[in-house]
C-alpha positions as CSV (number, residue, x, y, z in Angstrom):
1,M,0.0,0.0,0.0
2,L,2.8,2.4,0.9
3,R,4.5,1.7,-2.3
4,R,1.3,2.4,-4.3
5,M,0.8,5.7,-2.4
6,N,4.4,6.8,-3.2
7,R,3.9,6.0,-6.9
8,F,0.6,8.0,-6.8
9,F,2.1,11.0,-5.2
10,G,5.1,10.8,-7.5
11,L,2.8,10.8,-10.5
12,L,0.8,13.7,-9.1
13,A,3.9,15.8,-8.5
14,G,4.9,15.1,-12.1
15,L,1.6,16.3,-13.4
16,V,1.8,19.4,-11.3
17,W,5.3,20.1,-12.7
18,M,4.1,19.6,-16.3
19,S,1.1,21.9,-15.7
20,A,3.3,24.6,-14.3
21,S,5.6,24.2,-17.3
22,L,2.8,24.5,-19.7
23,V,1.5,27.7,-18.0
24,G,4.9,29.3,-18.4
25,A,5.5,28.1,-21.9
26,A,6.1,30.6,-24.7
27,D,3.8,30.9,-27.7
28,I,5.9,32.7,-30.2
29,K,4.0,34.1,-33.1
30,E,5.9,35.2,-36.2
31,A,4.7,36.9,-39.4
32,A,5.7,39.0,-42.3
33,V,4.3,42.6,-42.1
34,E,3.8,44.9,-45.1
35,Y,4.0,48.7,-44.5
36,K,4.9,51.8,-46.3
37,A,8.0,54.0,-46.0
38,G,6.8,57.1,-47.9
39,D,5.9,55.6,-51.3
40,T,8.0,52.5,-50.9
41,L,6.3,49.2,-50.0
42,C,8.4,47.4,-47.3
43,E,8.1,44.0,-45.7
44,G,9.3,43.6,-42.2
45,W,9.0,40.7,-39.7
46,H,7.2,40.6,-36.4
47,A,7.8,38.2,-33.5
48,V,6.0,38.2,-30.1
49,D,5.2,35.8,-27.3
50,A,1.4,35.6,-27.5
51,A,1.3,33.8,-24.2
52,K,2.3,37.0,-22.4
53,A,-0.6,39.5,-22.2
54,G,-0.3,43.3,-22.0
55,K,2.2,45.8,-23.4
56,K,5.8,44.7,-23.7
57,P,9.0,46.6,-24.2
58,G,9.7,46.8,-27.9
59,V,12.9,46.0,-29.9
60,L,13.4,47.2,-33.5
61,I,16.0,45.2,-35.4
62,V,17.7,46.7,-38.5
63,H,19.1,44.1,-40.9
64,Q,22.6,43.6,-42.4
65,W,23.5,44.5,-46.0
66,T,21.5,41.7,-47.7
67,G,18.2,42.9,-46.3
68,V,15.8,41.1,-44.0
69,S,17.2,37.5,-43.7
70,E,16.8,34.4,-41.6
71,N,19.5,35.7,-39.2
72,E,17.3,38.7,-38.2
73,K,14.3,36.5,-37.9
74,M,16.2,34.2,-35.6
75,R,17.3,37.1,-33.4
76,A,13.7,38.4,-33.4
77,K,12.5,35.0,-32.1
78,M,15.2,35.0,-29.4
79,L,14.2,38.4,-28.2
80,A,10.5,37.5,-28.3
81,E,11.3,34.5,-26.1
82,L,12.8,37.0,-23.6
83,G,9.5,38.9,-23.5
84,Y,10.0,41.7,-26.0
85,N,7.7,42.7,-28.8
86,V,10.0,42.6,-31.8
87,F,9.9,44.1,-35.3
88,V,12.5,43.7,-38.0
89,C,12.3,46.7,-40.3
90,D,13.0,46.6,-44.0
91,V,15.2,49.5,-45.2
92,Y,15.5,48.4,-48.8
93,G,11.8,47.6,-49.7
94,K,9.8,44.5,-50.3
95,G,11.6,41.9,-52.5
96,I,14.9,43.7,-52.5
97,R,17.3,41.2,-50.9
98,P,20.6,41.6,-52.7
99,Q,23.6,39.3,-52.3
100,P,27.2,40.3,-52.6
101,P,28.5,42.2,-54.6
102,E,25.1,43.9,-55.2
103,A,24.5,44.1,-51.5
104,G,27.4,46.5,-51.1
105,K,26.0,48.8,-53.8
106,E,22.5,48.8,-52.2
107,A,23.9,49.5,-48.7
108,G,26.1,52.2,-50.2
109,K,23.1,54.1,-51.4
110,Y,21.8,54.5,-47.9
111,K,25.2,55.1,-46.3
112,A,25.7,58.0,-48.8
113,D,22.3,59.4,-48.0
114,R,21.9,59.3,-44.2
115,G,18.6,61.2,-44.3
116,L,17.1,58.5,-46.5
117,L,18.5,55.8,-44.2
118,R,17.1,57.5,-41.1
119,S,13.7,57.9,-42.7
120,R,13.5,54.2,-43.6
121,V,14.4,53.1,-40.1
122,V,11.9,55.7,-38.6
123,A,9.1,54.1,-40.8
124,G,9.9,50.7,-39.2
125,L,10.0,52.3,-35.7
126,D,6.5,53.7,-36.3
127,V,5.2,50.3,-37.0
128,L,6.6,48.9,-33.8
129,R,5.5,51.9,-31.7
130,K,1.9,51.7,-32.9
131,D,1.6,48.0,-32.4
132,P,-0.9,47.4,-29.6
133,G,1.6,45.0,-27.9
134,T,4.3,47.6,-27.5
135,D,4.9,49.9,-24.6
136,P,5.9,53.0,-26.5
137,A,7.9,54.4,-23.6
138,R,10.2,51.4,-23.6
139,I,11.7,50.8,-27.1
140,A,15.3,49.8,-28.0
141,V,16.8,49.5,-31.5
142,I,19.5,47.0,-32.5
143,G,21.3,46.4,-35.8
144,Y,23.9,44.2,-37.4
145,C,26.7,45.5,-39.7
146,F,24.8,47.9,-42.0
147,G,22.0,47.8,-39.5
148,G,24.4,48.7,-36.7
149,T,25.2,51.9,-38.6
150,A,21.5,52.5,-39.2
151,A,20.6,52.0,-35.5
152,I,23.1,54.7,-34.4
153,E,21.9,57.0,-37.3
154,L,18.4,56.7,-35.8
155,A,19.8,57.9,-32.5
156,R,21.5,60.8,-34.2
157,S,18.2,61.8,-35.7
158,G,16.9,62.5,-32.1
159,A,14.5,59.6,-32.1
160,Q,12.6,59.0,-28.9
161,V,13.9,55.6,-27.9
162,K,15.5,54.3,-24.8
163,S,18.6,52.7,-26.2
164,V,20.4,51.6,-29.4
165,V,22.8,48.7,-29.9
166,S,25.2,48.3,-32.8
167,F,26.7,44.8,-33.5
168,H,29.8,45.2,-35.7
169,G,28.5,48.3,-37.4
170,G,30.2,51.3,-38.9
171,L,30.3,53.9,-36.1
172,D,31.6,57.2,-37.4
173,S,29.4,59.9,-39.0
174,P,29.7,62.4,-41.9
175,T,28.0,64.9,-39.6
176,P,29.4,64.3,-36.1
177,A,27.7,67.4,-34.7
178,D,24.5,65.3,-34.9
179,G,25.7,63.5,-31.8
180,K,24.1,66.3,-29.8
181,N,20.7,65.1,-30.9
182,I,21.0,61.7,-29.2
183,K,18.5,61.2,-26.4
184,C,19.2,57.6,-25.5
185,K,21.9,55.2,-24.2
186,V,24.2,53.8,-26.9
187,L,26.0,50.5,-26.9
188,A,28.6,49.6,-29.6
189,L,29.7,46.0,-29.7
190,H,32.7,45.7,-32.0
191,G,35.3,43.2,-33.2
192,A,38.7,44.4,-32.0
193,D,40.3,43.0,-35.2
194,D,37.7,44.2,-37.6
195,P,39.6,45.4,-40.8
196,F,36.5,47.1,-42.3
197,V,36.0,49.6,-39.5
198,P,39.2,51.8,-39.3
199,K,40.6,52.7,-36.0
200,E,40.1,56.4,-36.9
201,G,36.3,55.7,-37.2
202,I,36.2,54.2,-33.7
203,A,38.1,57.2,-32.4
204,A,35.8,59.6,-34.2
205,F,32.8,57.8,-32.7
206,E,34.1,58.0,-29.2
207,S,35.0,61.7,-29.7
208,E,31.5,62.4,-31.0
209,M,29.8,60.6,-28.1
210,S,32.0,62.3,-25.5
211,A,31.6,65.8,-27.0
212,A,27.8,65.4,-27.0
213,G,27.6,64.0,-23.5
214,V,26.0,60.7,-24.6
215,D,25.7,57.9,-22.1
216,Y,27.5,55.3,-24.3
217,K,29.6,52.2,-24.0
218,L,32.0,50.6,-26.5
219,V,33.0,47.0,-26.0
220,Q,35.7,45.4,-28.3
221,Y,36.2,41.7,-28.5
222,P,39.8,40.5,-29.1
223,G,40.2,38.1,-31.9
224,A,36.8,39.0,-33.5
225,V,36.6,40.5,-36.9
226,H,33.7,41.9,-38.9
227,A,30.3,40.0,-38.9
228,F,31.2,38.0,-35.7
229,T,27.6,37.2,-35.0
230,Q,26.9,35.8,-38.5
231,K,27.3,32.1,-38.7
232,A,27.1,32.3,-42.5
233,A,30.3,34.3,-42.5
234,G,32.4,31.2,-41.9
235,N,35.3,31.0,-39.5
236,D,38.3,32.3,-41.6
237,N,39.4,35.5,-39.9
238,S,41.8,36.2,-42.8
239,K,38.8,37.2,-44.9
240,G,38.0,40.0,-42.6
241,A,34.5,38.8,-41.8
242,A,34.0,35.6,-39.8
243,Y,31.8,34.1,-37.1
244,N,33.1,34.1,-33.6
245,E,31.1,32.0,-31.1
246,A,32.6,33.5,-28.0
247,A,32.1,37.1,-29.2
248,D,28.6,36.3,-30.4
249,K,27.5,35.0,-27.0
250,A,29.4,37.7,-25.0
251,S,27.8,40.5,-27.1
252,W,24.3,39.0,-26.7
253,D,24.8,38.8,-23.0
254,E,26.1,42.4,-22.9
255,M,23.0,43.6,-24.8
256,N,20.7,41.8,-22.3
257,R,22.4,43.5,-19.4
258,F,22.2,46.8,-21.1
259,F,18.4,46.3,-21.7
260,E,17.9,45.4,-18.1
261,T,19.0,49.0,-17.2
262,A,17.8,50.9,-20.3
263,L,14.3,49.4,-20.5
264,K,13.3,49.3,-16.9
């Protein structure tokens, strides 16, 4: 009898544990979202945990030079699992997903016209801000490579966000006086051995942030080159762009700690 009772209570405890797990389980909903940036039709990507009711802090993701890709969608899901309402904006426009070398030409159009770049990111920010699941007072913006540049450009426009994070993005500006417009915290996560971002550009960024009194932090990862969060970049540092698992994890953790303060 005692053995049967022990088995019964063991089974009951297991059922209670399973029920608790199900209650706390995430229900990530993902979908493409069409929207307009001026006259341009864009297609972004939305991810949110539908199991969590109420308004959530929002995170806008800006893509790397090939446009909205599986990498940004993966990061959106990871952030949604952490409780954020996430939107990947589309700078280029629906269907424009160039591969190298065309990707460099497409990205170059926006780097040469920072006003256009900012307007495209603002259009995506408006989609996230107006989403009923977003707490508009708690929004962060992150970006990868080209998107890292774009995230900081958004901050330089004076956008009302809490924080921006650049992962291996270009950091200097053709108009460094715009740093005075920044109203949010800035985090730059950079490969210390990145050959595509000159040391002069890093110095110019730090000078701009300091002169404008911006609350910023620059973290450089030794041994990491450009695109260190992108698994598709391979692992050959001699090419100048390569995945670095340690830097990828460390930078993600750094972003999470940053958000804990910036999005309170």
